[in-house]
C-alpha positions as a printed Julia matrix, in Angstrom:
638×3 Matrix{Float64}:
  -6.0   39.8    -8.95
  -8.42  37.29   -7.35
 -10.14  38.08   -4.11
  -7.69  35.78   -2.18
  -4.65  37.43   -3.64
  -6.2   40.81   -2.89
  -6.73  39.77    0.66
  -3.08  38.49    1.18
  -1.94  41.88   -0.36
  -3.98  43.75    1.96
  -2.86  41.74    5.11
   0.73  41.97    4.01
   0.57  45.66    3.44
  -0.97  46.05    6.97
   1.73  44.16    8.58
   4.4   46.13    6.55
   2.94  49.46    8.01
   2.64  47.96   11.41
   6.37  46.98   11.39
   7.24  50.58   10.44
   5.01  52.2    13.15
   5.8   49.74   16.07
   9.68  50.25   15.48
  10.15  53.36   17.49
   7.24  55.31   16.08
   7.45  59.0    16.97
   4.14  60.41   18.1
   3.37  64.26   18.72
   0.38  65.48   20.53
  -2.84  63.5    20.7
  -4.81  61.44   18.27
  -2.76  58.27   17.98
  -4.49  55.46   19.98
  -2.52  52.25   21.19
   1.06  50.96   20.55
   0.08  50.92   16.77
  -2.49  53.41   15.73
  -5.16  51.74   13.32
  -5.92  55.33   11.87
  -2.16  55.46   10.96
  -2.18  52.02    9.52
  -5.3   52.86    7.31
  -3.52  55.98    6.29
  -0.36  54.7     4.86
  -1.69  51.32    3.68
  -2.66  52.27    0.25
   0.98  53.31   -0.84
   2.22  49.94    0.39
  -0.43  47.96   -1.62
   0.18  49.94   -4.72
   3.94  48.87   -4.44
   3.0   45.27   -3.8
   0.39  44.96   -6.53
   3.22  45.73   -8.99
   5.67  43.51   -7.14
   8.08  46.51   -6.53
  10.42  47.22   -3.71
   8.69  49.46   -1.19
  10.43  52.77   -1.29
  10.67  55.08    1.7
  12.23  58.57    1.73
  14.0   59.91    5.03
  15.24  63.51    4.92
  17.96  63.21    7.47
  21.66  62.95    8.26
  22.39  66.51    7.12
  25.82  67.17    8.77
  27.46  67.31   12.25
  26.52  70.3    14.56
  29.44  72.76   14.64
  29.07  73.15   18.25
  31.93  71.1    19.94
  29.94  70.82   23.21
  27.28  68.51   21.21
  29.49  66.44   19.01
  32.66  64.65   18.54
  33.58  66.5    15.05
  32.3   66.87   11.8
  32.31  63.28   10.52
  29.65  60.61   11.32
  30.47  58.25   14.33
  28.82  55.53   16.29
  25.63  57.71   16.79
  25.04  57.58   12.95
  26.25  53.96   12.56
  23.75  52.69   15.13
  20.93  54.95   13.57
  21.84  53.32   10.0
  21.81  49.82   11.47
  18.37  50.35   12.88
  17.02  51.64    9.67
  18.62  48.78    7.76
  16.97  46.29   10.24
  13.53  47.98    9.69
  13.85  47.14    6.0
  15.05  43.78    6.66
  11.84  43.27    8.82
   9.72  44.37    5.82
  11.48  41.72    3.63
  10.55  38.84    6.06
   6.75  40.0     5.48
   7.07  40.87    1.66
  10.0   39.42   -0.14
  10.82  41.91   -2.74
  11.48  44.22    0.34
  12.02  47.8     1.08
  14.66  50.47    0.71
  15.19  53.62    2.6
  16.59  56.38    0.44
  18.31  58.83    3.08
  17.95  62.34    1.43
  20.72  64.31    3.22
  19.53  67.87    3.49
  22.9   69.27    4.75
  23.66  71.28    1.5
  20.15  72.68    1.69
  20.87  74.96    4.84
  24.41  74.56    5.99
  25.17  77.98    5.34
  22.61  79.06    7.91
  24.13  77.08   10.72
  27.74  77.98   10.14
  28.88  74.73    8.43
  31.19  74.75    5.37
  30.31  72.97    2.33
  33.56  71.11    2.49
  32.34  69.67    5.86
  28.94  68.72    4.24
  30.76  66.91    1.52
  33.1   65.15    3.94
  30.1   64.06    6.16
  28.19  62.66    3.14
  31.13  60.78    1.65
  31.75  59.37    5.2
  28.16  58.41    5.55
  28.43  56.52    2.25
  31.61  54.69    3.35
  29.97  53.9     6.74
  26.94  52.45    4.8
  29.12  50.18    2.85
  31.44  49.19    5.78
  28.31  47.98    7.91
  26.78  46.28    5.02
  23.34  48.16    5.18
  22.27  47.05    1.74
  18.72  48.35    2.04
  20.05  52.0     2.43
  21.28  54.63   -0.04
  21.99  58.27    0.04
  20.58  61.22   -1.93
  21.71  64.78   -1.95
  21.22  68.07   -3.49
  24.56  67.31   -5.43
  22.63  64.64   -7.1
  20.16  67.13   -8.59
  22.3   69.82   -9.58
  25.58  67.84  -10.55
  28.56  70.18  -10.84
  26.82  73.31   -9.83
  28.23  75.57   -7.17
  26.35  74.9    -3.8
  25.07  78.54   -3.53
  23.52  78.08   -6.96
  22.16  74.77   -5.78
  20.52  76.34   -2.93
  18.85  79.24   -5.01
  17.79  76.83   -7.82
  16.04  74.71   -4.87
  14.23  77.64   -3.55
  13.08  79.04   -6.92
   9.26  78.46   -7.1
   9.41  76.04   -4.32
   8.75  76.44   -0.51
   6.8   79.07    1.36
   7.78  82.61    1.83
   9.08  83.27    5.28
   6.3   85.87    6.07
   3.82  82.92    5.57
   5.63  80.82    8.01
   5.67  83.57   10.63
   1.92  83.88   10.17
   1.45  80.13   10.57
   3.37  80.24   13.77
   1.5   83.17   15.14
  -1.77  81.17   14.4
  -0.34  78.15   16.4
  -0.84  74.57   15.4
   1.59  71.78   14.19
   4.38  74.24   12.94
   5.07  75.73   16.52
   6.76  72.75   18.13
   8.87  72.4    14.79
   9.79  76.03   14.95
  10.69  76.03   18.68
  12.87  72.85   18.34
  14.71  74.09   15.24
  15.31  77.55   17.06
  16.74  75.7    20.07
  18.83  73.58   17.99
  20.18  76.61   16.06
  20.88  78.54   19.25
  23.05  75.6    20.37
  24.7   75.03   17.13
  25.82  78.76   16.85
  26.98  78.99   20.54
  30.52  78.03   19.49
  33.75  79.03   21.01
  34.22  81.67   18.19
  30.93  83.51   19.32
  31.44  86.55   21.38
  28.2   88.27   21.2
  25.32  88.4    23.67
  23.05  85.32   24.18
  19.92  87.72   23.51
  21.33  88.62   20.2
  21.85  85.07   19.3
  18.61  84.09   20.34
  17.08  86.55   18.0
  19.26  85.67   15.19
  18.26  81.96   15.78
  14.54  82.69   15.64
  15.01  84.54   12.23
  17.02  81.7    10.8
  14.6   79.17   12.0
  12.17  80.6     9.43
  14.69  80.01    6.64
  15.55  76.62    7.7
  12.08  75.55    7.7
  11.33  77.39    4.3
  14.35  75.37    2.62
  13.35  72.18    4.34
   9.8   72.52    2.73
  11.37  73.38   -0.71
  13.42  70.18   -0.39
  10.4   68.3     0.64
   8.5   69.59   -2.58
  11.54  68.69   -4.6
  11.69  65.01   -3.27
   7.94  64.7    -3.87
   8.52  65.69   -7.52
  11.43  63.22   -8.04
   9.98  60.31   -6.03
   6.08  60.48   -6.05
   5.46  56.98   -5.16
   7.88  56.71   -1.97
   6.33  56.68    1.4
   7.56  59.55    3.62
   9.37  59.09    6.94
  10.56  61.88    9.09
  12.81  62.41   11.99
  10.41  64.96   13.67
   7.39  64.03   15.76
   4.31  63.76   13.42
   0.64  64.1    14.02
  -1.58  61.1    13.81
  -2.51  59.93   10.28
  -0.63  62.42    8.2
   1.43  61.89    5.27
   4.67  61.4     7.08
   5.64  58.61    9.59
   7.85  59.85   12.42
  10.72  57.51   13.4
  12.94  57.75   16.36
  16.57  56.85   15.31
  17.77  56.04   18.89
  16.92  55.75   22.31
  16.95  59.33   23.73
  14.88  61.05   26.48
  14.64  64.05   24.19
  12.48  63.32   21.17
  14.24  66.01   19.23
  17.77  64.83   19.72
  19.26  63.3    16.8
  22.83  61.59   16.0
  24.17  64.63   14.37
  23.5   66.82   17.47
  24.86  64.37   19.91
  27.13  61.51   20.83
  26.35  57.87   21.5
  26.76  56.73   25.05
  27.03  53.09   26.17
  25.16  52.93   29.47
  25.93  49.34   30.08
  24.48  46.07   29.35
  24.48  46.6    25.64
  22.06  49.65   25.95
  22.82  52.96   24.29
  21.4   56.57   24.5
  22.04  59.88   22.84
  23.62  62.67   24.99
  25.4   66.12   24.14
  29.05  65.5    24.64
  29.35  68.03   27.37
  26.72  66.23   29.2
  28.6   62.75   28.71
  31.87  64.27   29.87
  30.2   65.9    32.86
  28.9   62.38   33.72
  32.28  61.06   33.69
  32.06  58.98   30.54
  35.2   57.65   28.82
  35.78  58.46   25.07
  36.26  55.48   22.83
  37.97  55.38   19.46
  37.38  53.24   16.56
  38.72  53.13   13.06
  41.34  55.79   14.14
  38.26  58.22   15.07
  36.51  59.3    18.32
  33.51  56.89   18.31
  31.37  57.26   21.5
  31.38  57.32   25.21
  31.01  54.67   27.8
  29.34  55.65   31.2
  31.18  54.33   34.34
  29.51  51.64   36.27
  27.01  52.96   38.92
  29.53  52.19   41.71
  32.3   54.07   39.97
  29.85  57.13   39.26
  28.78  57.05   42.99
  32.52  57.12   44.14
  33.28  59.96   41.68
  30.33  62.11   43.06
  31.14  61.54   46.6
  28.01  59.14   47.4
  29.88  55.95   47.91
  29.05  54.15   51.19
  32.5   53.36   52.19
  35.35  55.51   52.31
  38.04  55.27   49.35
  41.77  55.44   49.95
  43.9   58.49   49.23
  44.95  58.53   45.5
  48.52  58.01   44.63
  50.13  61.24   43.68
  50.92  61.46   39.98
  54.67  60.92   38.9
  54.64  64.49   37.61
  52.93  67.09   39.69
  50.19  68.98   38.14
  51.21  72.67   37.96
  47.67  73.46   36.87
  45.55  71.97   39.74
  42.26  73.35   38.37
  42.65  71.04   35.3
  42.53  67.19   36.06
  45.16  65.3    34.11
  43.49  63.7    31.11
  43.3   59.99   31.87
  45.54  57.98   29.59
  44.32  55.16   27.45
  46.21  52.08   28.57
  48.59  50.52   25.73
  47.11  47.34   24.42
  49.09  44.5    26.36
  48.69  42.42   23.21
  50.55  44.97   21.11
  53.21  45.19   23.78
  53.55  41.43   24.17
  53.3   40.19   20.68
  55.89  42.64   19.5
  58.23  42.89   22.51
  57.7   46.6    23.34
  58.22  48.64   26.38
  55.95  51.89   26.69
  56.86  54.91   28.82
  54.81  57.97   29.27
  56.57  61.25   28.24
  56.12  64.47   30.11
  54.06  66.54   30.07
  52.33  64.53   27.09
  53.15  61.8    24.75
  54.01  58.24   24.87
  57.13  56.31   23.9
  57.29  52.75   22.51
  60.74  51.0    22.76
  61.65  48.03   20.72
  63.28  45.42   22.89
  64.83  43.79   19.98
  67.16  46.19   18.42
  66.71  44.66   14.81
  62.82  44.8    14.77
  61.5   46.57   11.73
  59.03  49.24   12.47
  56.85  47.85    9.7
  56.23  44.7    11.92
  53.79  47.04   13.99
  50.07  47.29   12.94
  49.35  50.86   12.25
  45.7   50.97   13.52
  46.58  50.72   17.54
  49.55  53.41   16.84
  47.24  55.78   15.12
  44.76  55.45   18.19
  47.7   56.16   20.57
  48.53  59.31   18.63
  45.07  60.46   18.85
  45.09  59.67   22.67
  48.5   61.04   23.63
  48.98  63.68   20.97
  52.61  62.41   20.13
  54.07  58.82   19.81
  57.83  58.14   19.97
  58.93  54.87   18.32
  62.59  54.44   19.58
  65.06  51.36   18.91
  63.61  49.9    15.85
  65.54  49.07   12.67
  65.76  52.09   10.65
  64.62  52.84    7.08
  67.45  52.51    4.61
  66.48  55.53    2.73
  63.88  58.14    2.04
  61.94  55.75   -0.07
  61.63  53.29    2.83
  59.94  56.05    4.96
  57.71  57.15    2.07
  56.37  53.43    1.78
  55.97  53.23    5.72
  54.08  56.49    5.77
  51.54  55.4     3.21
  50.3   52.84    5.68
  49.22  55.79    7.88
  47.16  57.38    5.29
  47.56  59.57    2.19
  50.83  61.4     2.25
  50.85  65.15    1.21
  52.56  65.6    -2.06
  54.91  68.32   -2.74
  57.02  69.25   -5.69
  59.87  67.44   -4.32
  57.71  64.35   -3.47
  56.35  63.29    0.0
  59.6   63.01    1.91
  61.29  66.33    2.98
  64.88  66.26    4.22
  65.41  68.72    7.01
  69.03  69.48    7.18
  70.94  72.8     7.33
  71.97  74.28    4.01
  75.15  76.32    3.42
  73.05  79.36    2.18
  69.54  78.65    3.07
  66.65  80.6     1.27
  64.37  79.75    4.13
  64.45  79.12    7.9
  63.54  75.5     7.56
  66.92  74.7     5.96
  68.74  77.02    8.67
  69.7   76.48   12.16
  67.81  79.22   14.02
  64.98  78.93   16.49
  61.67  78.31   14.49
  58.66  79.84   16.16
  55.4   77.83   16.94
  53.1   76.99   14.01
  51.01  74.31   12.49
  52.0   72.41    9.34
  49.88  73.06    6.12
  48.78  76.36    7.09
  49.56  78.0     3.69
  48.51  74.74    1.69
  45.24  73.62    0.3
  45.03  70.64    2.89
  46.13  70.46    6.42
  47.67  67.16    7.35
  46.33  65.32   10.37
  49.65  63.69   11.14
  53.59  64.39   10.84
  56.0   61.57   10.75
  59.67  62.29   11.56
  62.56  60.11   11.1
  65.81  61.16   12.69
  68.63  60.18   10.16
  71.36  61.6    12.34
  70.93  63.34   15.6
  72.98  66.34   16.76
  75.3   66.24   19.75
  73.6   66.17   23.4
  74.77  69.8    23.78
  74.01  71.28   20.26
  70.35  71.9    20.54
  68.03  71.44   17.72
  65.16  69.96   19.68
  61.69  69.87   18.07
  59.06  71.46   20.47
  55.51  70.85   20.8
  52.79  72.52   22.63
  49.39  70.83   23.6
  46.97  73.6    22.89
  44.11  71.77   24.37
  45.82  71.77   27.63
  46.8   75.37   27.18
  43.22  76.32   26.73
  42.07  74.21   29.62
  44.61  75.85   31.97
  44.0   79.45   30.6
  42.6   82.01   32.93
  39.21  83.57   31.64
  40.6   86.95   30.7
  43.41  85.32   28.45
  41.18  82.92   26.9
  38.65  85.72   26.21
  41.54  87.7    24.58
  42.6   84.83   22.48
  39.08  84.04   21.37
  38.8   87.48   19.99
  41.97  87.42   17.99
  42.44  86.45   14.35
  45.8   86.11   12.57
  46.54  86.75    8.94
  49.69  85.28    7.84
  51.45  85.57    4.39
  54.57  83.59    3.32
  56.47  83.29    0.11
  58.9   80.55   -0.58
  60.05  78.04   -3.05
  56.97  75.92   -2.79
  54.16  78.48   -2.35
  53.2   82.19   -1.94
  50.11  82.07    0.08
  47.95  83.82    2.7
  45.88  82.29    5.33
  43.68  83.57    7.85
  42.57  81.72   11.07
  41.02  82.6    14.46
  43.44  81.89   17.29
  40.99  79.85   18.94
  39.1   77.24   16.65
  37.49  73.91   16.77
  39.66  70.6    16.2
  38.18  69.4    12.69
  37.44  65.89   13.86
  35.95  66.11   17.57
  35.32  69.98   17.9
  37.48  70.22   20.94
  38.91  74.08   21.1
  42.37  74.24   19.86
  45.02  77.03   19.08
  45.97  77.87   15.65
  48.64  80.53   15.87
  51.99  81.42   14.28
  54.29  82.85   16.89
  56.02  86.17   15.81
  59.52  85.75   14.54
  61.24  88.79   15.99
  62.59  86.92   18.77
  63.93  84.19   16.4
  67.23  86.13   16.09
  69.33  87.54   13.11
  69.88  83.96   11.74
  66.28  83.4    11.0
  65.62  83.6     7.26
  62.66  84.63    5.29
  60.19  86.28    7.8
  56.56  85.82    7.05
  54.24  88.64    7.27
  51.79  88.55   10.35
  48.97  90.79   11.18
  46.36  90.34   14.03
  42.95  91.67   14.54
  40.67  91.63   17.56
  42.94  93.35   20.18
  41.73  96.89   20.74
  45.01  98.58   20.92
  48.89  98.04   20.92
  49.01  97.25   24.63
  46.25  94.42   24.18
  47.96  93.13   21.05
  51.37  92.97   23.12
  49.51  91.06   25.88
  48.18  88.74   23.19
  51.49  87.78   22.21
  53.02  87.71   25.75
  50.21  85.54   27.19
  50.18  83.11   24.27
  53.89  82.61   24.36
  53.86  82.15   28.22
  51.34  79.43   27.85
  52.48  77.64   24.93
  56.04  77.43   26.37
  54.65  76.72   29.86
  56.47  73.22   31.06
  53.1   71.79   31.7
  52.31  72.26   28.04
  55.72  72.12   26.21
  57.38  68.87   25.1
  60.84  69.27   23.88
  61.89  66.26   21.92
  65.72  65.55   22.04
  66.62  63.49   19.06
  68.34  60.16   18.81
  69.61  58.63   15.62
  66.79  56.26   14.45
  64.05  57.84   16.25
  60.57  58.0    14.57
  58.06  60.37   15.99
  54.43  60.72   14.94
  52.45  63.84   15.91
  48.75  65.18   15.9
  49.05  68.2    13.84
  45.37  69.0    14.3
  46.09  69.56   18.06
  49.81  70.54   18.59
  51.58  73.63   17.52
  55.31  72.93   17.03
  58.6   74.63   16.42
  62.39  74.03   16.76
  65.11  75.23   19.28
  68.14  76.78   17.44
  71.1   74.39   17.12
  74.73  74.94   16.43
  75.57  75.9    12.95
  77.01  72.91   11.11
  75.63  70.41   13.68
  75.02  66.96   11.97
  71.23  67.37   12.48
  69.18  65.47    9.59
  65.58  64.73    9.91
  63.0   63.47    7.12
  59.38  64.36    7.4
  56.26  63.03    5.69
  52.87  64.99    6.22
  49.64  62.52    6.41
  46.35  63.92    5.29
  43.37  63.08    7.25
  40.37  60.9     6.07
  38.96  62.7     4.08
  41.61  65.36    3.56
  41.0   68.48    5.55
  40.69  71.45    3.43
  42.18  74.57    4.63
  39.38  76.81    5.82
  41.63  79.72    6.33
  43.58  79.69    2.8
  42.99  83.04    1.2
  45.13  82.49   -1.95
């Protein structure tokens, strides 16, 4: 290489490093001078020049994007959302800027470390897998061609996750006693130790935790050393596998060290990351990161995209001022709601307006159901339901819990319903197919084919995957005086309205359920209060005892509950839950009409059935739709 070419390479390498350092460089402590520190430029220039001298793509490694925090007060759920999407777009744009300076370009390999320590933070291996797969789909969807993902699964293909972690830490990483000594000496590890301890304390402060804060703090401090030890083992492994790659970090870094710190988003807290927070639109095209509870406390509005909770939008300053009582001019008295709120301490959840283009283009009328749910009526009786796009309907179910589609041309047979259901997602497959005919049998072997009251429960509780949606079609409705209403309870509202003592009792309780029928013989175990699998909001998973269902009830399940201290407290558990679930403020009873199609949110609602007159012509069909990705049943024992 001649001197001119060498000079060109050196200048280009300096410019590449500058591009990385100037794009949201994260600094820690002193040492770095100016917007772009020349000492840091010199420190990283050599690795860039080496890649350029061989005409190679410049490779960067970024250990990041592990999994979502398990704390619903911080995030919207276990899957990546707009917070991750914006961070990925930033990283891709960083590589694009490098390409403008050096045409062979750059790639960032995202080394997702969720599998490395998820067992320490209370996140299941299934959630880690779901997050990584969804992140890959997001990278593809946004066209981030300069990014790819690398996980522990790529190193130990086919191995059990626990064996992967054991193999990783064999002969790699420091002993935890060494880390404790390093923290006692002070230095660069201390801020990281404190930051990870804080994150662990927040992540483990879930609704299911009932111990003291002091005990949780002690546990978080101990776990922080394990997290750091495994992270360093992961770092060593990446160094072995990718020795020539430049190292990026989400953590603040000292001046001119081997890693370059990058800030993935605008945030007032340099430690906050997309997987510990939510994206918040602050107006004017600007976004920041906040914890979910902080965004909600600020009056931010939740936005959905691609059928999932996506981010929040802060109200305009004028609206925020009015909401906090600081407006300069008085505001008129609000119009009373059409249905009085029987629980004044809980504000009614503002309903997402129905898209007027959807209503107008398809000649629909919308009505709010009480106390929750939305009905869309076809103005043209012969309009096929298949004319309606599914994406806005899915968003309405997420918002309103339950969507009634009434007055549309019906499906000719079960095959028509099955074909329509596939537009909503992957149908759950049973031995009989995907469509279950719910009609009274002459001598039923199970209560689902009887006419008795059916206690509250959730679908999929005994199966490998829990469906996200239920789609019901009414083939023939019973008479108006024959009963048979399908009943639904909004468990988010139940928890919001519960008094502290009841909620504490419910949160201590765990149900173990066993049921044997034609299609399964299974046991499942679940806390009564748990987190919604997508956005983390507390929900109730509970199978109501069947004793009150009457003599006509066939095939009682076995139910056991732990947590209550004695028989009196156990009785109070069931009494208080039944009172809350059947409270008119929380319960919607759907009286069927022939042709009705009802789509419901199985992750949020519990449902059951009112008894009906034996022999009444009640005929429903049901299809269960799995989530994306399918939700593995966390409580299935066998």
